[in-house]
N, C-alpha and C positions, 0 to 999 in steps of 0.2 A: 504494499500499500504506499508505505514512502517514498520508494523507488518512483512508484506510477506518480505521484505528486510530484517528485521532481522533475520527471520527464512532460508533464502537464506545464508545470509553471515555466518550464523551459521553452518548451513548444510555444507558449503564450507570451512570452517575453522577446522571442524571436519574430515572432508574427506582426507583432504590435510596435516591435523596435522599442520595446522598454528595456531601458537601463539606466543606472545612475552608479555614482561612485561614493562607498560608503565603507569607514574603517571597520572591518572585519574582528579587530581585536577582541574587544570588549564582546561579542557573540560569539567568539571562539571561547573566551574563557565561561561565558556562562555555560558552554555545553561539556567543551573539555575536561576543565577542570572538575566538576558536579560527578563526570563519567570514569574520571581516573579515582576519585576519592571512592565511590561506590565499589569499583573495580578492587583498591585496594582493601576495602571491609570486606569483602566478600572471600578476599584470598586468605585474610585472615582469620575468619571465621573458618573455613575449611580446614587449615591447620590446626587451629584449636580443637575442631571435632576430630581430627585423626589423633590428637595428643589425648583427649578424655576417652577415645574409644580405646587406645592402647591401656589406658590404664584399667578401664573398667574389665577389657578381658583379662588383664593382668590379676586383678582382684579375685575375679571368679575364677581361674586356673588355682591361684593359691589356696581360695576356699575349698577346690575339691581335694587336693593335696593333703589339707589339712583333714579334712574327713577320712581320707585311706590310710592317714595315720592313726585312728580313733581304731587300737587293737578291740578294743571292748565292745566297739560296734559290731551288732549283729549283721550278715550279708543283705538283711532285706532292710535295715534302717541305713546301711550303705547305698543301696539301691535306690531307697528314696531319697536321699541327698542328691546323689547324683541326678534324677530326675529332677528335682528340685531346682539345681543348678541350671540344667540343662535346660528348662522351662523359662527362667528368666534371660539365659541369653536369645531364646528363641523369639521371647515375645517384645524384646527389647529392639531387636533389629527389625521386627516386622514393625514397631511402633514408629522408629526412625523411618522407615518406609513409606509408610503410609499417612503418616502423622495426624492421625485421628484428631488432636487437640487436646484430649483428656488422657491421663495414664493411670488410670485405675487399675486396668489389668497387670502393668507391672509392677505396680506399687504392691497389690496383693500377693504377686509371686515374692516378691523379695521379702514381706512379712511372712508368708508361710517358711521360708529358710529362716527367717529369723526365730519363729516358734520352734521350729525342728530343734535348732542348736540348745535353746533354753531347755527344751524337754530332753535333751542329750547329757543329762548331767553324770548317769553312770557309765556310757560309755565314751564320752570324751573329756580330758583331765581338765580342770577348772586352768590352767595357764595356758592350753591350747585354746580353749575356748574364749578366754579373753584376747586372743590375736585373731580369732576369727571374727569378733565381735570388728575389731579394728578396720580389718580387711571388707567386712558388710559395711562400715560404714562408708569406706573409701568406695566400694561400688556403689551405694546409694548417690553420693556426692557426684559420680562420674556421670550417672543417669542424670542427675538433676541438671549439670551441666549440658549434656547432650540434648535435653529435653528444653532447656532455654534456647540451646544455639538454633533448634528444628521450629520453635514456635515465634522468637522474636528476629526479625530480619532486618533488612534496610530499611530506613524509614520511609515509608509510602510517600511523604510529600515530597520526596527527596526525588525518588524514582518518577513520581507523576511530573515534575517538575522538569526533569531532564529530557521526559518523552514529549512533552509539549514543545521544547523550545528544538528537539529534532524535526519535530512536524513543521515548524514555523520557519527553519533555517532557509529550504529550498526558497522562499517567498524573499527573500533576502539576498542571497547568494546568487541564484542565478542571474537576475538583473544586472548584478554586481559582474559577474563573469562577462555577460554580453556588453556592458560599458568596456570594460578593461582589454577584453580581446577584439570585440569590435567586428565589422562585415570584413575584413582581411582574412580571416581564418575560417576553414570549413564548420560549418553549424556542427557535424559529429563532432568536432574537437571541444565546442561548450556542451554538447550532451556528455560527451565522455567524463568531463571533470566536475560537473554538477553531480552526477550520477556516482560516481566513485567516491565523491566524497561523501555524500548522504551514505552509500553502503559503507562504508568505514564507521561511520556515527552508529548506525542501526547495526551494527555487527558489533561493537563495542558495548553498546548496551545489550543485545542478547547473551554476549556470553558473560557479562555481570549477573545477568537475570538467571543463566542457567547452573552459572556455580555458586550462587546465593541458595540453592537447593542441594547441599551437595549428598543427600541422602537418599533421594529419588531414582537414582541409578538411569538416570534419561540422558544429562551430558556428557559428552567425553571425559570430563575431568573429576566426574562425582566417585564420591568413594565407593569401594565394592565393599560392600556391608558383609560378604559371606568369608571375608580374611578374618573378619573380629570374633566369628562365633567360637564356643566352646570348643565344638568339633569340627575345625578346618581342614 
């Protein structure tokens, strides 16, 4: 749509010889600076998400190993604990991918594991249980950070501001190119300059938009969530 507007405005400017000379510095700052700011913010969010996912999986694996150390636990209890840990892993990755908004299913799964540890006084020594609670806290903190990253994104007002200026840009840029290049060059050159410039802007916007959702596995740079499951 944006490229179509660029072509339409360029055709109109050439047909009616509409051209004027205007300094594009301020307009460039109005578009490029917010776009770069959004892209850098989205990239930082992605890197933070990778960090929290790594800690989340590390906590899960540590809890799994501590359960295996419970020599007094029955095979049934060990199997139940493994199922609880695996359930937390599966529900968390599904939650990040689908982003339902509320996290009750994951919270309930973590609470079940907490209750299991509390009820395993005879099978797990107190010293080991204390360490498990510490890693369970790290697990909860990691999930809360991931949930926050997945829920709260780039300010919508700033994204809307960038998009509006991207749509407005051809209305100012095309007549300016017509004025500066004039009739001495082919019309195709004017079309090429306007369309390529607008293509670059909308491509940067789309890159930022895709990177802002790092868990949906749609963009090329999205996080591969299956690599952070308890069984990978």
